[in-house]
C-alpha positions, 0 to 999 in steps of 0.5 A: 348443344348435346341433349346428354351434355346440357345440364341447364334443364328448362321447365313451364307450365306445358303438359305435366309428366303424368301426362306424357307418361300416360300418352307413352303407356297408351302406345305401348299397350297399343302395340302390346300384341306386336311386342309379344310376338317380336319378343317370341320371334326374337327367341326364337331366333336367338334359341332362347331356350331352357337348357333343362326343359327344352331339349327338342332337337330344332332346325334353325330356320329364321337364323338360317334365313337371316343369314342369307339376307344380311348381306343381300339387303346391306352389305356396305355402308352408305356413300353420300351423293349430293348433286345439284337437283338441276343440272346447269352451271349453278356454282354456288349449288355446286360447291354446296353439294361437294361441301355437303357429300364430302362432310357426310362422307367424313362424319361416316368414317369417323362414327362407324356408322355400318355398325348401328345400321346393321343393328337397325337391318337385323331387327328388320329382318327378325322382326320387322322394324329397325330405326336410328336416331342422330344426335348433335354432339358437340365438345367444348374447352375452357379458355380465358377472356379478358374482360371488363372485370378482369380474366374469366374462363369462357367455354368455346365450341372446340369440335362438333360431330354427329352421333348415330344411335342404334335403338333397339325395336323395344325401346322406340315408342309412338303413338298410333297412326296410319301413317309415319307423316301423321304422327304427333310425337316420337320417343325412345327409351335411353339408359344413362349411368350415373355419370351421365345422368348427373351431367345431363340433369344435375347430381340431386334430381338424378338421385331422385330419378335414379330412387324412384327407378330402383322403386319401380321395378323391384323385381327385375332391379332389386339385385341391381348395382350402383353403376347400372344404367337407369332409363328415361324418355326423351320425346319429341313432339311435333304437335307442340314443338318441343324436346321432352326429357322425363322419368317415371315415378319423378312427378308432375315435373318433367327432367327437361323441356326446351326447343327443339336444337335443330328445325328438320324437315321432318321435324323428327331426328330419326328416319322413318324406320325399317318396316317389313310388310306393312298394314294400310291403317296401322303402323305395326308392321309384320315380321316375315317370320310369320309366314312361315311359321308353320312350315318352321314348326313342321320344320322342328317336328320333322327335325324331332322325328328325324332325331329319335328315327336316328337314334333307332337306327343302330345295329343291334344283333342277337346270339345263342346263351348257354351251352349253346352259345359256346361262341358268345364271346367271339362274337362280342370281341368281333363287335367291340369297337377298335376291332378292325383289322385283327383276327378272333379267336373262336371255341368249338371251331368244327361245331360252329362250321357245321352250324352254318357259322355266324350267318346261322349264329346272328340274328340282327334287329330288322332297320329296314323300316325305320330307315325308309321312314326317316329318309321320308322324314328328311325328304318332306323336311326339305320339301317344307325348306323349299316351300319356306325359300319361295315363301321368303324369296331366298329361293330366287338368291339361290337361282341367281347364285353364278358359276364362273365357268357359266357364259356370261348370257346365263350369268346375267340372267340368273343375277337379274332373276336373283333380285327380283323378289329381293329388290324391295327389302333392297329399296327399303334399306337404301330409303333408310340411309338416304333419309338418315344422309338427309337428316345428317345434311341437315345438321350439318348445314344447320349447326356446324360452322364454316371452319368445322365444314371445311375441315371435314370437306378439306376444301377451302373457298376464298372469302368475300373480303378475299374476292373483292381484294382480287378483283381491285387487282385485276381493276389495277392490271387494267387501268395499267393497261390502259394508260400503256395504252394511251402512251402508245396511242401518243407516240404512235405505236401499237397498244401493247397486251394486256399483262396477264392475269395470275391464274390463282386470281383467275381460280379464286373468282371462278369460285363462290365465297364462303358466305355464299356457300353458307347462305346457301345451307343456312336456308333450309327452303333454298338448300331443298329446291337447289340440292338433292341428296341421294345414297349410292347402293348399300349392297354388296359392288358386283365389281364386273358390272362397275368395270363394264359401266365405266368401259362403257363410259370411255368408249362413248366419251372417245366415239363422241370425243373423235366426232367431235374435235374437227368439228369445233376447229372447222366450225368453232360456233358449234363449240358450246352445241359440242359442249353441252353435248359433252356434259349431257352424255357425263351426267347419264352416267354414275361413272361420269359424275367425277368427270363432269367437272373436269369436262365443265373447265374444258368446255369453258376454256374451248368455249374461250378459245373458239369466241376469241378465234372467232374474232380474229381476222382470217388468215392473210395471202401471201402475195397479197402480203407480198404486195403491201410489203414491197408498197410499205418499202417503197413508202419508207424509202419516199418518207426517207428522201422526203425527210432529207430534204425536209431536214436540207430545208431547213438548214438552208432556211437557218443559213439565210435567217442567220445572213439576214439577222446578222445584217439586220444587227450592223444596220441596227448599229449604224443606224444607233449611233448617226442617231446619236450623232445626230442628237448631239448636234442638235444639243450643241446648236440649242446651246449655241443659239442660247448662247446668243440669246444671253449676249444680246439680252446684257447688251441691250440691258447695260 
């Protein structure tokens, strides 16, 4: 939840607000000397002085130096560079890297991260410390939900993003420590208006906070308007694993206490601040101005002297008055502004000429000594300015400025020399932006919904269900191919080729699923092992250098391809080695990173073609093929002749069989008739015998 919109504070019996306020007061006291120095330096930078009392002319040395260093240490927003930690084939890690890189880039563009980074940079260059704060900001909308008790209104997540707050150096608080990693807690002052305060803590609580704040600051806020912002403290305690909100003079209760919204690797939602020169025993930076403040004060003194000498450096002359000064009116007219190219009348011309003219009549105030002193002051001030440039490293930047008319070697030498002293500052700003990007990536991975990530990155990956359906589809293709092969084998035909798999299905199966990507993003340990997060250069890009880098990459790639392609055609077994060599070369160039995926896909395709070519037999010999064709033709003719003979024999056999069948049928018919006649004769004989016996019996009885 956004710490500015959640209106459900939670309190328990942990450390009281008074204990936390005591810690904050001790932390501010430990930095009191640094705070005083920083306020004074900031006042000098802004030329914040009393106009009525401090009218002495000064040289804006600090402002000029900061203006030179600003574009030198940071000139453009950071560009996230998320990549696999190890350059091996890991499609899931590659997808996670691409999603994170694109999502962070979109958020950087939408949130205008350039403005707060520049403010932090200016604090870093002026007072020696600059920092920022990262916030997760969800947006909710109300929708109707049909529940068991009827229609209910529920809040659902509509959108989510990150906010980047610049924290002024005077609003950032932390206790005494030797290293940033040793800090048990960090905090900041947050200024909320009436609407934000009531939405965050409730109207009743916020009214009490406002009243206590106004009472605690009577001198500064006696005339404060009701809509002025009120200061509260936000503290992230690594020691207690909690986030606390509290206000001064509110009582023993904190305004809110809860576990952190996200578990970051460094716990704090802010990167390690931009630090100038930092002692090894405390987190109290030394501003750069301290190292040349003596020279700056001398330069201001000389500037004031130069200003006074310039006032004394004026044309002043003396001429006679009274009776001897009858030409005084003519002299005054001649010296008036706007009298150039004019004729001035002189009364008593004869006496004027006899008296030696204007040279004798006017005595000028000597200013030669003033001019000598003025020139000496200017030269001394210029020497002090050069000393300041040497101290700050600005002299190296000046030496690094090139002339387009110079030779290329001279320009390169100057550019290299110009970056020697300024490079540590550039690296510090780059480190700060990298830490900021890593915090953003952690919050994105832990809190953002998958739909938001796909929308921010503009990428689309299949779900596990879609990949399972695609695999079933391929299984169907394979089943159909097996059935077709079986049918072809049954008919003695060669097996038909397997039907081609749709290209979109092949592409889908090559990609990791959404679930695999999100699982890796949510696993902090695995993500840190497999994903590396950096940023591109934040200083002004050297267009010529970028062109040369790209040209060198294309030249090396072309040379390697020119040697690799003939070798791959002659020895297909070397295609994997050539592919890995191409990838090894591309990963060495920043300009080749965008082509790495294309090269890797092309290598995979070449490897598949090489494997299929290796499984194919060598090309046939034409003479052998002709002999085989002639033999096959003769074999086909012989087979046709045998087939004809078999057909004729079968016909003859069928004719012979038909004749025998007819004779057998006639024989069976004749046999059946004779047998019937024989049976009839037998029956007649038996009947006659029986009749004779009956007649004989009757005669014997009678």
